[in-house]
N, C-alpha and C positions, 0 to 999 in steps of 0.2 A: 504493499499499500504506499510505502514511504516515497518511492520514486514517482509514482502516479500522482500522489497528493502534492508533491513538490511541483510537478508540472502544472497541475490544476491551479494551484496557488499562484504560480507565475502568470498563468493565462488570465486569471481574474484581476490581477493587479495591472497587467499590461494588456488590455483587451484589443483584439484585432478588428472586431466589427461587433455592432450591437447584437446581431443574431447570434453570433458565436458566444458573446458574453452571457446572453440569456440562457443558452444551453449549458454553459459552464456553471452558471449560478444555480441552475436546477439540479445538475449533477452533484455539486458541492453540498447543497441543502439536503438532498437525499442521503448523503453519507452521514448526516447527523444521527441517523438511526442505526448505524453500524457499530457493533461492539468495538471498543478501544480506538474509535476514530479520533476522539478528542485527546487521547494519550499521544497519538501519532502527531496531531496537530500542534500540541504543546511542545513536542520535541523540535518541530520546525521553528516555533517561536524563539527557541533558545539557540538555534543554529545560526551562527554569525557569518556563515558563507552565503546566506540569503540577503536580499536587498532589504533596506530598512522598512519599505512599504510592505513587503511580503511578511516580515517578521512581525510588524505591527498588526497586520490583519489577523495573523495566526494567534497572537497574544490576546487581542481584544475579544475574538470570537471564543477562544478557549475559556477565558475567565468568565465571560457572560454565560455560556452554556453550562460549564461545570458547576457554577454556583447553585444551579437548580437541579442538576442531574447527578450530583455526587453520590447520592444514596442509591441510584440505579445500579444494581449489580449486573444488569445486562450490558450496560454501556461502559461501566467502570468496575471491572471485577476486583474483588478484594485483594487478589494476588498482585495487581498492578498499582494499587494505591500508594504503597510505599515509594515506588518509582516516581509517581507524580509529585508527591510531597518533597522528595529529595530534590527534584529538578526545580521546584519553586525557589529554593534557596540559591540557585545559580543566578537568579535575577537580582540578587543583592548586588552583584558586580556589574550590572547593566547600566551604562552611563545615560542611555536614552530613557528618560522617565516615562515617555509615552509608551514604551514597550514594557518597562519594568513595573510600573504601577498597577496595570490591570492584573498581572500575575501575583504581585504582592498583596493586592486586594483579595484575590482568590485564596491566597494562603490564609488571610484573616477569616474569610468565609468558611473555609474547611476547618480551621481551628475552632470556630464557634460550634461546629458539629462534633468534632473528635476530641477536643481538649477538655478536660485532662483524661477522659476515659481511655482512649486508644492512642493518644499522642502525648504521652507524659513528658517527653523530653523537649517539647516545643520551646520553652523559655531558654533552656540551655543551648539550643541550635541558634537562637538569636544573640545569646550572650557571648558566644565565641567570637563572632565577627566584630562585635562591639568592643571586646577586650583587645582584639588584634589592632583595631583602629586606635585605641587608646594608647597602645604601646608606641605607635608612630606619632601620635599627638605629643607625647612627651618630649619628642625631639622632631620639631616641625621641619627641620632641614632635611630630614630623611623621608618625610611623607610625600606621597604622590597623588596624582589625580584619582588613581584607583582607590586609595585610602579614603579620599573624600567622598567618592561615590558610595562606597560600602557604608560609610558612616551615616550619610544622609539617608540612603535607602533603609538601613537598619532602624534608625530612629523613626523614620516615617512609618515603618511596619509596626514597631512597638506602640507608637502613638495610635495607629488604626486599631490594634488589638485593645488597647486601653479604652478607646472611644466605644468600641463594640461591647466590651464587657462591663463598662460602668453603667450601662442602661439596664443591666440584668438585676432586677430588684430582689430576687430571692437570695437566701443565704449563700447558695452555690456561687452566685456572681460575686458576692463579697469575698468569699474565700479565694477565688481566682485573682481578683484584684489585689488581695493581700499577698498572694504568691508573686505577682508581678512586682509589687512594691518591694518585697524582700529581695528579689533577684536583681532588679534594675536600679534600685536607689543609689548604690554605691557607684557603679560606673557612670550613671547620668550625673551624679555629683561631681565626678572627676572631669567630665566634659565641661561642667559649669565652672569648675575651679580654673582649668586651663583657659577657658574663654574669658573669665573674669580677669585673670593675670594679664591676658593680651589687651583687654579694655583699659586696664590701669596704665599699661605701658604705651598705649596709643597705637598698638600694632594693628595691621589689617590682614585678615585671612578670611576669605569669603566663605569657605566651607565651615570653618569654626564659628564665624558670625551667624551663619544660618542655624547651626546646631544650638548655639546659645539663645538666639533671639527667637527662633520658632518654637523651641522647647517641645519637640516631638510634634510639631505642626509645620513641618519643613515644606518649602516650595522650591521650584527649579531655581538654580542660582542666576543672578543677574551680573553683568560686568559693571553695572552701576554701583556706586558707593552706597553702603547702608545709610550714610548720613544724608543722602539725597532723596530718601523715601518721601513721597507725598504724605500729607497728613492722614488721609484715609488708609494708605498702605501701612503706616506705622501703627495706626489704631488697630488694624487687623493683627498685626504682629503682637501687640500688647494683649489683645483679646485671647489669642491663641495661648500665649504664655500663661495668662491668668486662668484660663479654663483648666489647663493641665495642673497647675499649682493647686487650685481649688480641689481638684479630685484627690491629689496627694495629701492635702491637709485633712480632707474628709475621711481618709483611711487611717492616717496616723500623723497627727499634727506634730507631736514630739519628734517622730522619726524624720519628718520633713525638715525640722529646724536643725537636725544633726547632720544633714547632708552637707558634705564639704563644699564650700563655695556658694552656699545658698544666700548668705548674707550679702555677698557681692551681687548676686543675681537680683535679689529683691530691691536692693538699693538702686541698681541700674534701672530696673523696671519702673520704680517709683519716680525716678528722675525723668524718664521718658514720658511718663504720664504728664508731668509738668510741661515738657516740650510740646506735647499735643495741645495742652490747654493754652499755652502762649501763642500757638499759631493757628488757633481756631476761633470760631464764633461761639463756642460753648454748646454746639448742637450735635456733637458726635459722641457724646458719652452714652454709656449703656450699662447693663448690669454686669457685663464681664470686666468693666474697668472699675468694679467695686474692689474694696481693699482685701488683700490677703492679710489684713492687719487685725482681723477680729479674733485672732488666736494668739496665745502667748508663745512667740517663737524664740524666746531665750535671747541668744546673742544678736538677733537681728535688731533688737530695740536698744541700740547703743544711744547715748545722749545726743550724739551728732545726727543720727538717723531720725530720732523722734523730733528734734528741733527743725530739721530740714523738712520733714513731713508736715509738721505743724504750720510752718510758715508758708509752705506751698499752699496749704488749704486756706489759711487766714489771708495771705497776701494776694494770691492769684485766683482762687476759686470762690471764696465766700463774698467778696465785695460786690455790692449791687451795681448793675449796669445803670446807665443814664436813663434808660427806659423804665427800669425798676424804680428809680428814685422819683421820676416823674409820676408814676402810678401811685407810689407811696405817699407822695405829697397831695395828689389830687383826690384820691379815694383810699385813704389809709385802711379803713376797716375792710372794704372789699378785697383790697390787695392781700392783707394779711390772711383773710379767710381763704382766699383762692390758694395762697401759698400752702396753708395747713391742710386743706382737704383734697388737693390734687395728689392722690397717693402714688400716681405713676410718673410724677414730674422727675423724680430721681433717674428714671431709666433713659431720659433723653436730654436732660439738661445738666450742666456740670455743677451748678451751685447747690440744688437739692441733693445731688449725688454726693457732693463734698460734705454736706451736713451729716450724711450717714457715715462717711469715711472718718470724719472727725470724732463722732461718738464711738465708732469702732476702734480708733487709735486710742482714745481715752480709756476705753474698757480694757484694751490690750495692755496698757500701761498701769493698770490699777494696782497690780501686786508688786510694782517696783518699790524697793525700800524708800522710805520717806527722804532720806538724805540724797537719793539719787534722782529724785523726781525733777523733771525739767519743764513740763507743761504748765504746772501751777504757777511757779515764779514768773514764767513768761506771760501767762494770762494776766496776772496782777500788774506786771509792768505795762502791758498793753492797756489795761483799764485805767491805770493811773495817768497815762499820757494821752488817752484817747480823746478827751474833749479838746485839749490844746492842739493836738496833732491834726485832728480831722475837723472838728468844729461843726456847728449848724446841723443840717439834715444829715450829713455824712456821719456825724457822731451817732445820731439816732439809728442810722442804718447799721452802723457797726455794732451798736449795743443790741440791736435786734438780733443780729447773728449770735452775739454773746448769750443773750438770754435764751435763744433757741437751743444753744449748746447746753446751758445749765439745766434747762427744763425738758429736754427731749427724752423723757423716760429714764433719766438717771436716778438712781437711789441716792437722794441728796445727803442722807446721813453718812454715806461712805465717801462722799466727795470732799476732798480737802479744800478745793477752790470754792465749793459751794458754801463752806462754813465761814469764809472770810467776811468780816463786817462791811468792808468797802462794797462788795458785791451787793449784799442785801440792802444797804443804805441807799445805793443808787436805784435799785429796783423799786423799793418802797417809795422812794421820792417820786419816781415816775408814775407809779400807780396812784398815789394820793394827789398829785398835782392836777388842777382842773382848769388851767389857764388856756386861753385860745391858742397859744403858741405851742402847747404840748402836742406832741405827735401821738395821735390816738392809736396808730399801729404799734408804737412802742409801748403805750399804756397796755394794750391787750397782750403784747408779747411778755411784758413784765408780769402781767397777771398769770400767764401760763407758767412762767419760770418759778414764781414763788409759790411752790406747791406745798410747802410745809410751814413757812415762817409768817406769812402775812395774816393779819386779822381779817376774818370773814366779813366784817362790817364793810371794809373797803371793797371786798369782792362783790357783795351784793349790791353796793352802791354803783359799781361799774356796771353790773348786770342791768340795772335800771337805766343807766345813762347810754348804753350802746344804742346806736341810731338805727340799726337794722335787726331783723329777727336772726339773721345769720350771726351777727355780731354777738347778739344775747346767747344764742346757742353756743358759740365759741367759748364765751366766759362760763356759761353754764356747765360745760364739760370740765373745765378746770376745777370748778367747785367740786364736781364729782371726784376728781383725783385727790383733792384735799381731804374729802371725807374718807376715802379709802386709806390714805396714809397716816392720818392723825389718830385713827382708831377711837378709843373711848373718850379722848379729849374733845371730840366733836359734840358730845352730849349737850353742853350749854347752849349750842347754836342751833340744835335741831328745831325747837319751836319756831324760831324766827325764820329759818329756811322753809319749814313746812308751810308757814303763813304766806310766804311769797309766791308759792306755786300756783294757787288758785287765781291770784291776781294776774300773774303772767299768763296763765292759761287763757283766761277770758279776754285779756287785752289784745291777745294775738289773733282773735277771730277775724276772718276775712282778709288778712294780710298775706302778702306773697311769702311763701315759706312757712305758712301756719303749721302744716302737718309735720314737717321735719322738726320744727321747733317744739311742737307738743311732744313729739316722740323723745326728744331730748329731756323734757321735763319728766316723762314717765321713767326714763332711765335714771334721772337724778333722784326721783322718789324711791326707786328701788334701792339706791345706795343709802338713802336716809333710813329706810327700814332695816337694812343690813347693820348699819351703825347702831340703831336703837335696840336691836335684839329683843329681850323679853319686855321692854317697855314700848315696843312698837304698837301695842294695842292703842296707845294714845294718838297714833297717826292714822288710824283706820278711817276716820271721817274724811281724810284726804285720800287714802289709798283706794277705798272701795269705789267711789265714783270714777276714778281714773281707770280702774280695771273694767268697770261696766261700759264705759265710753269706748275703750280701746276694742271692745268685742263687737261693737255696733257700726254699721256703715255711717259716714264714709271713713271714720277713723281706723276701722279694722283693715282697710286697704293699705294703710301706711305703717301701723305699729300694733297689729294684733299680737305679733310675737313678743314684743316688748311688754304688752299688757300681761300676757301669760307668765312671763319671767317675773314680773312684779307680783303677781298673784302667788307664784310658787315661793318667792322669797319671803312674802308676808306670812305664808303658812310655816315655812322653816323657822321663822323667828318668833312666831306667836306663842304666848303662854297659854292662850285659850281662844277658841274660835268665837267666843261670846263677848269679847272686849271690844269697845267699851260697853256695848249693850247687844242684845240679840238683833236688834233692828239695824245697828250700825256696824256690826262685827263681821268677821269672815264667814260666819254661818249663813249670812244673808245670800251669799253667792252660791251656796251648795246646790239649791234647786236648779239654778241655771247650768251648773256644771253637769248635773245628771242629764239635763235635756240636751246639752251638747254631746255627751257621750252617746246618747241614743241616736243622734242625727248625723254625727260627723266621725266616721271611722277613721278618716285620714289623720286626725289629730289624737289618736289614741296614745301615741307615745308621749305626748305633752300633757294630756288630760288625766290619764290614770295616776301619774305621780302626784297630782293635786289631790285626788281622792285618797291615795295612800296617806298623804299628810294629814288630811281630815281624820282618818281612822286612828292614826297615831296620837292625835290631839285628844279625841274623846270618842272612842269607838262605841262605847255603851250608849251614850246619849244620842249619838247619830244613828245607830241601829234602831233605837226605840222610836225616833221620830221620822227617820227617812229610810228605815231598813226595807220597806216594801218597795219604794221607788228604786233603791240601789239594786236589790236582787232582780227585780223585773227588768231593769236596764241591762244587767249582766246577762240575763237569760236571752234577751233579744240580741245583744252583742254577740254571744257565742253562737247563735243561729246564723246571723247575717255574716259573720266573719269566718264561717266554716272553711272556705277555700284558702284563707290567709292564715297559715300555721304560725307566723310571727305574731299576728294580732291575737290569735287565741292564746298563745303562750303568755303574752303580756297581761291579758285579761285574767288569766289563771293566777298569776302572781298576786294581783290584788284580792281575788277571791280567797286565796290562801291567807293573806294578811287579815282579811275580814274574819275568817274562821278562828285565826289565832288571837285576835283582839276583842271580838265581840262576845257577849255572854251567850253561850251555846243554847241556853234555854230560850232566849229571844230569837236566835238566829235559825235554829233548826226548822220551826214552822215556815219561816220565810223561804228557806232553801227548798223545801218541799212544795210549797204553794207556787213558787215561781217556776218549778220544773228543773232547777239547776241540778238537784240531787239525782233525779231520774236521768237527766241528760248525761251526767258523768257516768252512772252505772251502765247506761246503754253504750256510751262511747268507748268504754273499756273492752267491748266485744269487737271493736273494729280493728282487725289485724293490719289494716293498711294505714292506720293513723300514725302520725309522727311519734317516735319514741320519747321526745322531749315532752309532748302533750300528754302521753299516756303516763309519764312519770309524774307530771303535775297533778293529774287526776288521782293517782294513787296517794300522793301526799295529802291532798284535801280529805279524802276518806280516812286516811290513817290518823290525821290530826283530830278529826271528829271522834274517832274510836279512842284515841289516846286521852282526850279530854273527858269523855264519858261514854264508856262502851254501851251502857243501857240506852242512852239517847241514840246512839248509832243503830243499835238493833231496832229500836222503835221507828227510826226513820226508814230502815229497810223494809220493815213490816208495813208502814204506811205507804211506802212507794209501791209495794206489791199490791196492795188493796186498790190504789188508784189505777193500776194497770190490769186489774182483775186477774192476778197471778197468785200462785201459792207462795206464802211468805218464806217457807223453808227453801223452796226452789230458787227464789230471787237471792236469799242470803248465800246459798251455795255458789250461785253464779258470780256474786260480788267477791266472795272470798277466793274462788278459783281464779278470778281476774287479777286479785292482789298477787297471788302466787305466780301466775303465768307471765305477768308483765314486770315483775320485780327487776329483771335484768336490764330494763330500760332506765332504771333509776341510777344515774351516775354520780351525782353530787353527794359527798360524804354525809352532810347533815341530813339531807333528804332521805337517804338510804336508812339512817338510823331512825328517823321519824316513822318511816313506813314499817321498819321492824318492830318499833315500840307499839305502833298502833295494832299490828298483827298480834303482838304479844298480849296486848290488852284484851284482845278477843279470844286468845288461847286456842285458836284453830291451827294456826302456823306461826312459826317464828322465822325470821329471816334465815333462809337456807343459803347462806353465803359464808365466806371466811369469817368467823366470828371475831377473830383477832384483828381483822382488817377494818371493821366497821368503825371502831373508835380511832384507828390510825388515820391521820389526815385531817382530823377535825380542827378547824381553824376559827378564830374570831371573825365575826360577820364582816367587820370593816376590812380585813385582810382579803376576804373573798369578793368584796364589792368595792375595790379601791376607787373606781371612778365616781360611783354614787357617794361614797364616804367623803371624797374630796369636796363635794358640793356642800355637804351638811355638817362637816366635823366641827366647825366653829359656831354652829347655831344651836338653838335649843332643841330642834328636832334631832340633831346628832345625839344628844343625850337620851332623848326619848327612844330612838332606834337602838342604841346600845343597851339600854335597859331591857327592852323587849328581847333582843337577841341573846343577851347573856343569860336571861332567865328562861330561855327556851329549854324545855326538858330534853329535846334532841341535841342540845349542846351541853347542858350542865348536869344531866343525870346519867351515871354510867350504865350502859345497856345491860351488862351482866347482872348487876344489882336489881335493876328494874325487872328483868325476867324472872329472877329468883323470887322477887316479891309477888308478882302476879301469879306465879305458879303455886306459892304457898297459899295465897288467897283462894285460888281456884280449887285446890285440894281440900281446903277447909269447907268448900261449898259443894263437894261431891265430885271432883274431877276423876277420881281413881278409876272407876269402870271405863270411862272414856279413854283414859290414859292407856289402859291395857289393850284397847282395840286400835290405837293409833298406829300409823305407818311406821314400820321398824326403821326405815332410813331417816324419817323425821325425828324419831325419838333418839337415834344414835347421834345425829348432828347436834341436837339440843343438849344431850348429856355431855358431848365433847366440849361444847361451848361453855357449859357450866362447870366443867372440871377444873 
């Protein structure tokens, strides 16, 4: 085939006529189906006796087709695959990147399939040529063009492999990336070190420049000096370097910092960012020119580097343009609001991007010993000379940047600069000054910055003085931050803040931005409730109307979710659902909640936690007054949600909580009358039902039996009568379902509860590894960490822990429980039945009790 294929390839590249070309093309395409055709074609791509065009065609077609046909044993027999893989590495020496890159890309595609399962030595095969090149780089006088070619192609291939594998999110991808990191970190570090030395000495070596500047994102060499790159070209280079470094940092930040020469590399990279800024209009920044500075890189952060980075930001990136200054002077409030709420601005403008970088630089330097800190003294020096150096509006603009830095989410208690009196004196002065000459944007910015220290009186005054609803909303959100940060110290201000909400609410009616502003008031009220905790009952006359309005049109279209969050927060922090009165307390909202549960299955995940909170507050009282409505709602929801296993599971969580918290004597008739008990007993016969749902049904029945076996038996009998069935037969079916479905119960506490319920009925006891039931029992908060994180600092957190810690399925040892019920049963005549019991059952029970 080889000679015929060579001739055919030549004819296709050098056609004699259109008719002959069409025939040759058809012949060539038909060969695609022949076994081993692409292997022969790849060999021609590597054959340097062919012309460049012939080799290029062979390379491109081979790479394109084998990427999709590699798994075809008919076209690529397993016995020939090693030959193909080995030949791929010959293209590392190919100087023509148009021929080399398709084959090296094929190498990456095959590696994605076979590494590490059947191609374990792939990294070593790339490491060897890289180390060979490094040996020549140590003595550049002996290096050759072939060394440069191999170096560039090898790094290009490694980069392509990394790019391919870093998109694999499963743990397997992380392991592969870690393997690459372990193998290639040292040699790549040596490339950076050699390159950095040449940079410092002002030497020029095109191959080395590409290796360093592209950082595994290399391109074809130019004869043009790297210094003459256009701004877009240099930006591309910086992005490529940044992408690779960000991947390395994500894998192992400390390991990256220990790479030899990395300090030089990062320093150079940061300096080049400054060059781009100086030569552009600020419109070429993007997320890849974000800092690699958000990590503690050890020796990278020398005082010189920190200061140069700081001044690059302050002097070149953060100052406002003339256009900014005009907008700031003409419409200060609108300008600042636009700055703050344009969340994407950092992705395409240098100044917002630089604000992020400054915060990252500050965070990265936070752990530097106090005597070695350089940002703080420099900041103070800048502040001390700012007014005389800049003056007028420029001073306000500069201060605006400073306050943004201080207030942009930094934990102020940990910031040395934020503790300095001069900073706060200036900010408080600007906040309290009310002359016409005061720059309102700086007032607002100062308001944002003073998140812990300023008196709320000034803040609420500013809230009233803001000219627009957007401005009021902006200040409103900073008040929310203050509430979160000062904790219990906010208590004296809560009444005044609460009083201001209705006034602001009603005064915004009909104005532009009304609904967004009202949404911000709902969020603010949520934070007031969180701060008030058990005294939040005093706020309910404010909270309840806000919740009610948020759930009605037109408000629900804008902040229904905020209203539900306020409702949930109020329940978490309530001491009682009846405070301050039944008419004005949270209990007033319960009928509406039940109506919503019956009508809106889409909101189950948000509505059922609300009902859970009501039950934890006063299950007895709520069952007495609303039990019939609750159980009928559940019965309807279980029926309408039948196709939705996730919804059914969540409903059963709340039904279980109801069984555990409500007086069973009150609840049992309601479960029967609503049909829930019959529904569960019948559903246990459905072999196609979800195992999780069957487990939840078992827990509900078992907890009823555990609480009162007699009531359980009465419920079974009543259920049988309502279905015109024999009571003993229904009981046998229920107990058989308990036994048959027990294996679906996977959660440790639930398994124990089912075993205790069965033990209480003395018909069967958990036929499972008895020593394993107690093993693995953990506190509720450990098993529900996400839910616990929401409520751990609220009164509901304590209610939940009290309930769960007193749960017999957690607190009562199973063995002791079984011994106790057996003794009780024997005292009431169990003996004859025990003699007739299944031998295997008795053996398991005796083993458990031994």
